[in-house]
Kinemage of the C-alpha trace (Angstrom):
@kinemage 1
@onewidth
@group {chain A} dominant
@subgroup {mainchain}
@vectorlist {calphas} color= white
{ca met a 1} P 104.468 129.152 140.848
{ca ser a 2} L 102.196 130.659 138.256
{ca ser a 3} L 98.340 131.188 138.936
{ca asn a 4} L 97.875 128.609 135.873
{ca arg a 5} L 100.020 126.064 137.670
{ca arg a 6} L 98.007 126.611 140.824
{ca lys a 7} L 94.783 126.328 139.052
{ca phe a 8} L 95.949 123.053 137.483
{ca ile a 9} L 96.985 121.650 140.745
{ca ser a 10} L 93.891 122.538 142.650
{ca gln a 11} L 91.895 121.016 140.004
{ca gly a 12} L 93.913 117.873 139.971
{ca ala a 13} L 93.711 117.749 143.892
{ca ala a 14} L 89.871 118.117 143.669
{ca leu a 15} L 89.672 115.263 141.241
{ca ala a 16} L 91.804 113.152 143.130
{ca ala a 17} L 89.763 113.711 146.091
{ca leu a 18} L 86.443 112.103 144.531
{ca pro a 19} L 85.512 108.636 145.436
{ca leu a 20} L 86.667 106.026 143.239
{ca val a 21} L 83.427 104.484 141.231
{ca gly a 22} L 85.310 102.324 138.995
{ca arg a 23} L 83.880 102.211 135.417
{ca leu a 24} L 81.364 104.943 134.601
{ca arg a 25} L 77.869 103.462 134.009
{ca ala a 26} L 76.120 103.930 130.709
{ca ala a 27} L 72.829 105.385 132.496
{ca asp a 28} L 75.088 108.160 134.270
{ca pro a 29} L 75.070 111.683 132.406
{ca ile a 30} L 78.575 111.970 131.205
{ca val a 31} L 80.028 115.283 129.937
{ca ile a 32} L 83.201 115.322 127.767
{ca lys a 33} L 84.726 118.776 127.708
{ca phe a 34} L 86.737 118.965 124.194
{ca ser a 35} L 88.904 122.038 124.304
{ca his a 36} L 91.057 123.471 121.517
{ca val a 37} L 92.921 126.548 120.294
{ca val a 38} L 91.714 127.424 116.860
{ca ala a 39} L 88.531 129.031 115.761
{ca gly a 40} L 85.251 127.028 115.420
{ca asp a 41} L 84.929 127.558 111.651
{ca thr a 42} L 88.252 125.690 110.898
{ca pro a 43} L 88.491 122.300 109.898
{ca lys a 44} L 89.489 121.167 113.348
{ca gly a 45} L 86.906 123.239 114.950
{ca gln a 46} L 84.202 121.628 112.472
{ca gly a 47} L 85.737 118.161 113.225
{ca ala a 48} L 85.127 118.689 116.867
{ca val a 49} L 81.608 119.592 116.357
{ca arg a 50} L 81.033 116.778 114.136
{ca phe a 51} L 82.359 114.360 116.804
{ca lys a 52} L 80.152 116.071 119.361
{ca glu a 53} L 77.096 115.648 117.006
{ca ala a 54} L 77.929 111.938 116.003
{ca leu a 55} L 78.566 110.992 119.778
{ca glu a 56} L 75.606 112.667 121.327
{ca ser a 57} L 73.352 110.855 118.620
{ca arg a 58} L 74.724 107.425 119.031
{ca ser a 59} L 74.674 107.443 122.778
{ca gly a 60} L 71.180 108.710 122.809
{ca gly a 61} L 71.949 111.706 125.112
{ca arg a 62} L 73.883 109.543 127.712
{ca ile a 63} L 76.888 111.572 126.683
{ca arg a 64} L 76.995 115.251 126.145
{ca val a 65} L 80.017 116.724 124.688
{ca glu a 66} L 80.939 120.623 125.151
{ca val a 67} L 83.206 122.188 122.561
{ca tyr a 68} L 85.580 124.981 123.776
{ca pro a 69} L 87.201 126.749 120.600
{ca asn a 70} L 89.485 129.508 120.326
{ca ser a 71} L 91.436 128.930 123.498
{ca thr a 72} L 88.490 129.824 125.677
{ca leu a 73} L 89.346 127.393 128.143
{ca tyr a 74} L 93.129 126.803 127.869
{ca lys a 75} L 96.257 128.160 125.856
{ca asp a 76} L 98.614 125.980 123.839
{ca lys a 77} L 101.122 125.625 126.992
{ca glu a 78} L 98.271 124.993 129.166
{ca glu a 79} L 95.919 122.477 127.375
{ca leu a 80} L 98.088 119.166 127.728
{ca glu a 81} L 98.345 119.501 131.390
{ca ala a 82} L 94.875 120.182 131.926
{ca leu a 83} L 93.932 117.085 129.832
{ca gln a 84} L 96.544 114.993 132.093
{ca ile a 85} L 95.041 115.915 135.446
{ca gly a 86} L 91.282 115.613 133.888
{ca ala a 87} L 90.505 119.360 134.136
{ca val a 88} L 89.093 118.376 130.374
{ca gln a 89} L 88.354 115.163 128.776
{ca met a 90} L 89.464 115.757 125.277
{ca leu a 91} L 91.860 117.922 123.067
{ca ala a 92} L 93.352 118.042 119.480
{ca pro a 93} L 96.670 119.601 119.664
{ca ser a 94} L 99.009 119.959 117.065
{ca leu a 95} L 101.495 117.048 117.038
{ca ser a 96} L 104.399 119.027 117.541
{ca lys a 97} L 103.039 119.539 121.455
{ca phe a 98} L 104.158 116.011 122.238
{ca gly a 99} L 107.747 116.771 121.965
{ca pro a 100} L 108.145 119.182 124.823
{ca leu a 101} L 106.162 116.624 126.575
{ca gly a 102} L 108.968 114.184 126.371
{ca val a 103} L 107.610 112.151 123.256
{ca arg a 104} L 110.003 113.384 120.657
{ca gln a 105} L 108.996 110.682 118.122
{ca phe a 106} L 106.101 112.985 117.228
{ca glu a 107} L 108.549 115.594 116.012
{ca leu a 108} L 108.970 113.660 113.077
{ca phe a 109} L 105.562 115.111 111.767
{ca asp a 110} L 107.200 118.598 111.601
{ca leu a 111} L 110.092 117.739 109.208
{ca pro a 112} L 110.304 119.435 105.921
{ca tyr a 113} L 108.923 117.932 102.822
{ca leu a 114} L 108.422 114.602 104.299
{ca phe a 115} L 104.770 114.004 103.065
{ca pro a 116} L 104.326 114.908 99.344
{ca asp a 117} L 100.447 114.688 99.720
{ca glu a 118} L 97.600 113.743 102.219
{ca ala a 119} L 97.746 110.101 101.133
{ca ala a 120} L 101.418 109.772 102.297
{ca phe a 121} L 100.394 111.689 105.718
{ca arg a 122} L 97.471 108.835 106.009
{ca arg a 123} L 99.808 106.044 105.134
{ca val a 124} L 101.886 106.959 108.325
{ca ala a 125} L 99.127 108.094 110.565
{ca asp a 126} L 96.750 105.441 110.192
{ca gly a 127} L 99.161 102.632 109.817
{ca asp a 128} L 101.625 100.646 112.364
{ca ile a 129} L 103.583 103.893 113.062
{ca gly a 130} L 100.590 105.957 113.974
{ca lys a 131} L 99.502 102.919 116.544
{ca gln a 132} L 102.960 103.060 117.897
{ca leu a 133} L 103.228 106.621 118.586
{ca phe a 134} L 99.746 106.620 120.302
{ca ala a 135} L 100.982 103.636 122.527
{ca leu a 136} L 103.805 106.181 123.821
{ca leu a 137} L 101.382 108.290 125.207
{ca ala a 138} L 99.726 105.987 127.546
{ca asn a 139} L 102.167 106.293 130.596
{ca arg a 140} L 101.329 110.259 130.196
{ca glu a 141} L 97.669 109.468 130.838
{ca ile a 142} L 96.749 110.096 127.155
{ca arg a 143} L 94.689 107.930 125.118
{ca gly a 144} L 95.194 108.585 121.238
{ca leu a 145} L 92.029 108.613 119.269
{ca ala a 146} L 92.773 109.455 115.904
{ca phe a 147} L 95.291 111.583 113.705
{ca trp a 148} L 93.666 114.657 111.845
{ca ser a 149} L 95.388 116.323 109.016
{ca ala a 150} L 95.575 120.361 108.801
{ca gly a 151} L 97.404 120.629 105.605
{ca tyr a 152} L 100.736 122.388 104.723
{ca his a 153} L 102.299 125.422 106.219
{ca val a 154} L 103.076 128.641 104.218
{ca tyr a 155} L 105.744 131.352 105.529
{ca ser a 156} L 104.552 134.784 106.009
{ca ala a 157} L 106.296 138.372 106.807
{ca asn a 158} L 106.257 141.972 106.111
{ca arg a 159} L 108.773 141.745 103.479
{ca pro a 160} L 108.833 139.722 100.187
{ca ile a 161} L 109.322 136.058 100.462
{ca arg a 162} L 110.295 133.936 97.579
{ca leu a 163} L 113.532 132.263 98.149
{ca pro a 164} L 114.963 130.920 101.671
{ca gly a 165} L 117.307 133.684 102.040
{ca asp a 166} L 114.299 135.987 102.209
{ca leu a 167} L 113.791 134.954 105.791
{ca arg a 168} L 117.367 135.495 107.042
{ca gly a 169} L 117.275 137.887 109.991
{ca leu a 170} L 113.546 137.696 110.869
{ca lys a 171} L 112.035 136.746 113.877
{ca met a 172} L 109.643 134.155 112.923
{ca arg a 173} L 106.881 132.823 115.490
{ca ile a 174} L 106.527 129.126 115.811
{ca ala a 175} L 104.836 126.797 118.016
{ca ser a 176} L 106.828 124.808 120.495
{ca ser a 177} L 108.818 122.586 118.198
{ca lys a 178} L 112.619 121.612 117.945
{ca val a 179} L 112.073 120.874 114.256
{ca leu a 180} L 110.344 124.048 113.378
{ca glu a 181} L 113.078 126.012 115.328
{ca ala a 182} L 115.761 123.837 113.351
{ca asn a 183} L 113.975 124.972 110.012
{ca leu a 184} L 114.021 128.280 110.635
{ca arg a 185} L 117.702 128.197 111.888
{ca ala a 186} L 118.800 126.559 108.701
{ca leu a 187} L 117.208 129.445 106.900
{ca gly a 188} L 119.032 131.987 108.849
{ca ala a 189} L 115.879 133.247 110.728
{ca leu a 190} L 115.459 133.689 114.571
{ca pro a 191} L 112.537 131.462 115.798
{ca gln a 192} L 110.292 132.756 118.549
{ca thr a 193} L 107.801 130.459 120.596
{ca leu a 194} L 104.462 132.000 121.258
{ca ala a 195} L 101.116 130.800 122.041
{ca phe a 196} L 98.506 130.632 119.052
{ca ser a 197} L 96.309 133.059 120.831
{ca asp a 198} L 99.024 135.536 120.908
{ca val a 199} L 99.991 135.510 117.409
{ca tyr a 200} L 97.990 138.562 115.992
{ca gln a 201} L 98.968 140.816 118.580
{ca ala a 202} L 102.751 139.768 118.037
{ca leu a 203} L 102.417 140.281 114.472
{ca gln a 204} L 100.518 143.521 114.899
{ca thr a 205} L 103.110 145.246 117.290
{ca gly a 206} L 106.078 143.951 115.566
{ca val a 207} L 107.097 141.688 118.465
{ca val a 208} L 107.819 139.168 115.644
{ca asp a 209} L 108.290 139.698 112.032
{ca gly a 210} L 106.316 136.792 110.472
{ca thr a 211} L 105.106 133.396 111.150
{ca glu a 212} L 104.321 130.108 109.759
{ca asn a 213} L 101.007 127.959 109.460
{ca ile a 214} L 98.196 126.776 107.534
{ca pro a 215} L 96.338 129.040 105.267
{ca ser a 216} L 92.889 128.931 106.933
{ca ser a 217} L 94.567 130.095 110.279
{ca tyr a 218} L 95.612 133.328 108.605
{ca thr a 219} L 92.015 133.884 107.746
{ca ser a 220} L 90.430 132.320 110.949
{ca gln a 221} L 92.780 134.509 113.092
{ca lys a 222} L 92.849 137.375 110.703
{ca trp a 223} L 96.796 137.417 110.435
{ca tyr a 224} L 96.631 138.153 106.905
{ca glu a 225} L 95.619 141.665 107.889
{ca val a 226} L 98.760 142.401 109.691
{ca gln a 227} L 101.315 140.362 107.176
{ca lys a 228} L 101.960 141.863 103.600
{ca tyr a 229} L 103.625 138.887 102.034
{ca ile a 230} L 102.988 135.047 102.068
{ca ala a 231} L 104.884 132.444 100.320
{ca val a 232} L 102.935 129.154 99.596
{ca thr a 233} L 106.244 127.053 100.580
{ca asn a 234} L 104.159 124.176 101.647
{ca his a 235} L 107.234 123.256 103.506
{ca thr a 236} L 105.850 121.317 106.519
{ca his a 237} L 102.621 119.160 106.659
{ca thr a 238} L 101.025 119.687 109.914
{ca gly a 239} L 98.526 117.611 111.797
{ca tyr a 240} L 96.559 117.008 115.037
{ca ala a 241} L 95.891 114.209 117.438
{ca ala a 242} L 92.571 113.922 118.853
{ca ile a 243} L 93.214 112.542 122.331
{ca met a 244} L 91.186 111.786 125.589
{ca asn a 245} L 92.273 111.654 129.214
{ca lys a 246} L 93.163 107.937 129.781
{ca gly a 247} L 91.493 107.623 133.159
{ca phe a 248} L 88.317 108.985 131.826
{ca trp a 249} L 88.498 106.626 128.813
{ca glu a 250} L 89.071 103.497 131.010
{ca lys a 251} L 86.180 104.435 133.059
{ca leu a 252} L 83.866 104.376 130.027
{ca ser a 253} L 81.884 101.059 129.454
{ca pro a 254} L 83.091 99.191 126.544
{ca glu a 255} L 79.897 100.181 124.678
{ca leu a 256} L 80.465 103.628 125.152
{ca gln a 257} L 84.125 103.104 123.949
{ca val a 258} L 83.024 101.809 120.706
{ca met a 259} L 80.460 104.700 120.441
{ca val a 260} L 83.595 107.136 120.876
{ca asn a 261} L 85.550 105.553 118.289
{ca glu a 262} L 82.930 105.250 115.754
{ca ser a 263} L 82.197 108.825 116.285
{ca met a 264} L 85.882 109.525 115.960
{ca arg a 265} L 85.949 107.997 112.728
{ca asp a 266} L 83.237 110.197 111.415
{ca ala a 267} L 84.805 113.250 112.536
{ca thr a 268} L 88.174 112.308 111.140
{ca ala a 269} L 86.538 111.703 107.537
{ca his a 270} L 84.530 114.931 107.889
{ca glu a 271} L 87.786 117.036 108.953
{ca asp a 272} L 90.086 115.506 106.245
{ca asp a 273} L 87.472 116.359 103.823
{ca leu a 274} L 87.395 120.143 104.901
{ca val a 275} L 91.239 120.524 105.026
{ca thr a 276} L 92.378 120.635 101.445
{ca arg a 277} L 89.331 122.750 100.190
{ca glu a 278} L 89.310 125.361 103.153
{ca asn a 279} L 93.103 126.018 103.020
{ca ala a 280} L 92.635 126.574 99.128
{ca asp a 281} L 89.635 128.942 99.813
{ca ala a 282} L 91.317 130.694 102.359
{ca leu a 283} L 94.550 131.460 99.960
{ca lys a 284} L 91.911 132.859 97.659
{ca thr a 285} L 90.289 134.989 100.420
{ca ile a 286} L 93.740 136.491 101.271
{ca gln a 287} L 94.533 137.044 97.653
{ca ala a 288} L 91.062 138.925 96.955
{ca ser a 289} L 91.568 141.199 100.357
{ca gly a 290} L 94.258 143.070 98.637
{ca lys a 291} L 96.041 143.308 101.859
{ca thr a 292} L 98.512 140.378 101.431
{ca gln a 293} L 100.808 139.478 98.361
{ca val a 294} L 100.540 135.793 97.801
{ca ala a 295} L 103.599 134.155 96.063
{ca ile a 296} L 102.997 130.803 94.215
{ca leu a 297} L 106.441 129.411 93.848
{ca thr a 298} L 108.068 128.093 90.526
{ca asp a 299} L 109.330 124.632 90.471
{ca ala a 300} L 112.748 126.043 90.690
{ca glu a 301} L 111.954 128.150 93.811
{ca arg a 302} L 110.447 125.180 95.597
{ca ala a 303} L 113.535 123.427 94.951
{ca ala a 304} L 115.482 125.833 96.614
{ca trp a 305} L 113.690 125.460 99.648
{ca lys a 306} L 113.720 121.701 99.770
{ca ala a 307} L 117.603 121.945 99.352
{ca ala a 308} L 117.876 124.728 102.102
{ca leu a 309} L 115.946 122.669 104.546
{ca ala a 310} L 117.250 119.124 103.687
{ca pro a 311} L 119.961 118.986 106.431
{ca val a 312} L 117.256 119.257 109.079
{ca ala a 313} L 116.176 115.700 108.873
{ca lys a 314} L 119.835 114.548 109.594
{ca glu a 315} L 119.988 117.147 112.235
{ca met a 316} L 116.914 115.716 113.856
{ca glu a 317} L 117.916 112.257 113.788
{ca pro a 318} L 119.433 111.607 117.242
{ca arg a 319} L 116.221 113.241 118.719
{ca ile a 320} L 113.561 111.051 116.608
{ca gly a 321} L 115.471 107.718 115.829
{ca ala a 322} L 117.122 106.754 112.831
{ca ala a 323} L 115.084 103.541 112.398
{ca leu a 324} L 111.781 105.440 112.893
{ca leu a 325} L 112.680 107.952 110.283
{ca gln a 326} L 113.420 105.406 107.958
{ca ser a 327} L 110.360 103.581 108.567
{ca val a 328} L 108.361 106.911 108.125
{ca thr a 329} L 110.248 107.744 104.972
{ca asp a 330} L 109.338 104.199 103.393
{ca ala a 331} L 105.678 104.493 104.234
{ca ala a 332} L 105.319 107.936 103.035
{ca ser a 333} L 106.779 106.956 99.719
{ca gly a 334} L 104.747 104.001 99.430
{ca lys a 335} L 107.696 101.690 99.727
{ca ala a 336} L 106.466 100.067 102.955
């Protein structure tokens, strides 16, 4: 048993030993630990801070939110278990994290070229499909609060990338996701799952040859310093789920639950506003650095990537569900 696993179990046991107090009273001092794995100056990091500010203001100090960015509390593979046992109260993990938890339907968000723009993502996330997906988390001690956007992924490596075949044979870091694995296999690459906080060192030392993520991660984590080439493929739209420990949520008074929801709406709007601008600014920063060559693809090159990745949706259909995929495709295209 790993030391982290022992830590989780001991924390969970300590929580279980606490006397049952029913709903938390509004007069009690309540602390929400909000943990995430990215830097504080990213859109997600700033969204967490906006949530903190909004909720502390609305609650008149009855709730204090402590934000822990950049994996200072838990890494990728640890944070969901920490939330489930109540070691932290809130997270905003990548949507791909729910697949390994057993909720494979969330893997649809990793499918290539599914969302042509942010409006398409919002139609799916904020509509009936998003509500249905959050309902699937309830029996895993998770309360879904909101979907946050993160923008589109680009590919990077230490050799030029313009066409799908350029990734063939490369060891590429990904977050844990069957869809992202399938994408890279379709391109002839070798997917390697690593924690977000370990990516810089893995790129620097050659443990992996390249990676994929949103542009703002390349600047906030300094990955562009150890990657020579980026192709703006925009192949996958990524997002996060702002979530809370279900037991903690249920102990909040109805009044405080309303405040949490209202503050989350503020934070979601703020985070969304930042995403497109900050990813665009990140690409400009990378280009200006002179450390990394950024390839803006032609229409023909982008069509080649779409064709190469097109079989992935069919391959993932048994995992995600044909009916759900059709509903998502319709909603994303505006047909639903």
